[in-house]
C-alpha positions, 0 to 999 in steps of 0.5 A: 060708366065714367072713368072716375067712377070705374076707378073709385069702384075699383078702389073700393072693391078690388084692384086697379091697374094702369098701363100705357098703350100705343096705337100705331098705324102707317099712313098710306102713301099718296093718300089724303092726310088727316089733321089731328089737333086738340079739343074743339078744333076741326078734325078731317079724316080719310078712311083710306088712311090707315093712320086715321083708321087707327084713330077712329078704332080707338075712338070707337073703343073709348067713346063708342062712336064712329066719325068720318069726313066730318067736324069732331071735337075729339082729336086728342092724342091721349085718351084713357079708358078702363075695362073691368075684367071681373068684380075685383079687377079693373084695367085703365089704359092710358092710350097714346095715339101716334097716328100721323106721327109715326111716319117720322121714324126718328120720332117714333120711339119717344111715343112707345117708349115705356109702353106696356102694350101696343096696337098695330093697325092695317087695312084689310082692303089694302094689299101692302098694309100688312107688310107695313104693319109687320114693319112696325111690329119688328121695330116694336120688338127690337126697341120697345120693352121686351115684355110689351104686349102687341095686338095686330088689328085688321080693320074694315072687316065690314068691307069684306067684299073689297078684302085684299088680305086673307085673315088666315095669312094675318092670323098665321103671321100673328101666331108665329110672332106671338101677337094677339090678332083681331079683325075689327071694324071701327064702323060697326064696332065688331071686335073693338071691345074684344081687342082691348079686353084681350090685351088687358087679360094678357097683361102680367097683373099677378106679377105686377101685384107682387112687384107692388107689394115688394120693393116696387121696382120696374113699375114704370116698365110693367105698368102701375097697381094704383090700388097697392099702398106705397111702400113705407120710406125708411129715411130718417131725415 
């Protein structure tokens, strides 16, 4: 079902909430870089590059496809996708793919500013990648909105024979830090939809709806209830 149809259905029968989600993944030092350009241009990726893995993870979620080492018409830094939580509740994610940019630390805040949620990706086959992911989590918790929902995603679960990071270690870290945690495979689609659905379920939907019915303050930080009527303007001018 298309995003437009999802939105129309949500407006007709229930609530539609919109949230900004930022995707973070450290580029592997010394690995081949990938080039992210706009629609209808060449997009080349290295599957050992965690930033590229982050991109194909979100493409699996949005487009339900997997691309590696080949030309693709998808290379946008901004994507949208909706999730129907139930018959009356739909969540729309505005996904900002910062892969390839977040290594420039001074630029990173402009991407996750006002983000409601984030996915931090690491590679279960790269021993140092979890430490790099932890660094991004610390930065988000220090500089992003204090209410941001963060999910940790250990990608390449289809390569268990090459595993270098125990799932128990990552799960313990996520639990201690208050993160959602999934091991995913962008290649086989394992746990990809589950990851984003869990994020949607953790968003403060009831609080957002209450804010929308009230004075409407703080919506930029907390997300937007797209189906709530705009408060009347009492200005007499």
